[in-house]
N, C-alpha and C positions, 0 to 999 in steps of 0.2 A: 424554552425551546431546546430540543435535543441538540447536543453538540456545541451549544453556545458556551463560551468561556465566561466565568464570573470573576471580576476583579475583587481584590481584598476589600476595597472601599464599598462594594455592593453587599457584602456579607453582613447580615444582622448579627449583633453580638451583645450578649448580656453584660451588664456593668461589671459583674464579678469576673467574667471571662476577659474583658478588656483590661481590668486591673491586673489580672494574672499575666496577661501578655505584656503589659507595660513593665511589670516587675521583672519578667524574664528578659526583656530587652535591656533594661537597666543592668541586670547581671551580666549580660553579654558585653556591654560597654565596659564594665569593671574588668572583665577578663582581658579585653583588648588593652585598656589603659595599663593594667598591672603587668601584663606580658611585656608591653613596651618598656615600662620602668625596670623590670627585671633584666631585659636585654641591655638597657643603658648601664646598669650596675655590672653586668657580666663583661661588657666591653671595657669599662673603666678598670675593672679588676685584671682582666686578661691583657689589655693593651696599654693601659696607662693614659688613654686619651678619651675624650667624650665620644659618644656615638656619632655626633655630627662631624667631628674631626676624622673619625674612622671612615665615614662615608666619603668625605672629601679625598682622603688618601686612596680609597678604593677606586674612585673615578679617575684619579691621576695614574693609578697603577694600570687601569684598563686603557686609558687614553693619555699618554704622556704629552705634555706641551699644550694643554688646554689654556685658553685665556680665561680671565676672571669671569667675564660674562657667560662664556660657555659652561664653566663649572657651576655658576649660579643656576643656570637653566637645568643642568643635570640633577642638581640637588633640590630643585623646586623652591629656591629661596631668593630673597631680594639680593641684588648685587652688593649692597653695602654690608649685609649680613655675611655674605661670602667673603668679602674683603676682611672682615673682622676674624673669621675663622682662619683665613689664609695667614694673617699676621700672627695669630697664635701658633700655627703650625710652623711658620718660619722661625719664630722665637725658640721653638722646641727643636729646631734643626731637622724637621721631618720633611720639609719641602724647600725647594729653592726657586727663585725667580730669575728668569733670564729675559733680557730685552732682545727683540729682533734686530738684526743688523740693518735691514732696509727701513724699518720704522721704529725708532727708539721708544715711541709711546706704547707700543704693543709689548705686553709682558706675558711670557709663557711660563707655566708652572710645571715643575718636575719633582718626583720623589727623590729624597736623598737616601743614602744607605740606611739611615735610622728609620726613615719612612717605610722602606721596603721591609725592614725587620718587623716593624709594627704590623704591617699587612700580614706577615706570616703568622702572627699571634692571633689574628682575627677569628672570631667565632664564625659559625656557618653562614650567618646572614650579615655580612659586613655593611649592607645598606640599611639594615633594620628589619625586624620581623614584620612590622606593619607594611612597609614598602614592598617587601618580598611577597607577602600574602596578597596585597592589592594587585600587584602585577601578574599574579597567577589567575585572576578572575577573567572570564570571557568578556567581550565587549558588551553583550546583553546584560551580564551581571553588573558590570561597571556602570552602565546607564541606569539600571534599577537602583543600585546603591547610591549613586550620585543624586538622583532625583529624591530619594528618601532622606538623604542627609541635608539637602537643600531645604526640604520641607521642615525638618527638625530644627535646623539653624534659624529659619525664619520665625519660629515660635519661641526662640530663646530670648529672654529679656536682656541679658548681658552678653554681648558679643563684640569682637573687634575684628573687622575684616582684615586688618593688617597682620593678624596672627597667621593668616594663610601662608605668608611668606617667611615665617620664623620656624626654625626646627623645633620639634617637640622637646628635645633635650635642653633647649635654652630657657624653658619655663620653669 
């Protein structure tokens, strides 16, 4: 019917064409993974911290005084993972913890002078090249990508849903 849209699922494809498309897709994943790894190395070389720690510092630079739970949300990681990152940054004297006067249970996080110096050394994408690229996608592109990734993950034999809340640099 004229003017009717055809979805990719409706297109007939020869086995050789499908294999070529699968191969091209695999190559694109390699570009993504290796770009992320190169970014990790660049961050460690330039800043002396992991990519996850740099992102943590960046969020505290943008919003001083975040609570652990707020920071975990911004980093899209589990709160216990955020706590471990925070402890490492505290040991390196990159951030400090301050308890609120009115409620001593509430801990707020702030950059130290060393943390601010680390931010100044940061590469162009302090939150990571993948995070930055994902956030530049439109809502429609994100929905399409999310649906495709969910389909791909559902077909994988080995997967751990808990990995969704662990930073890539911790693997």
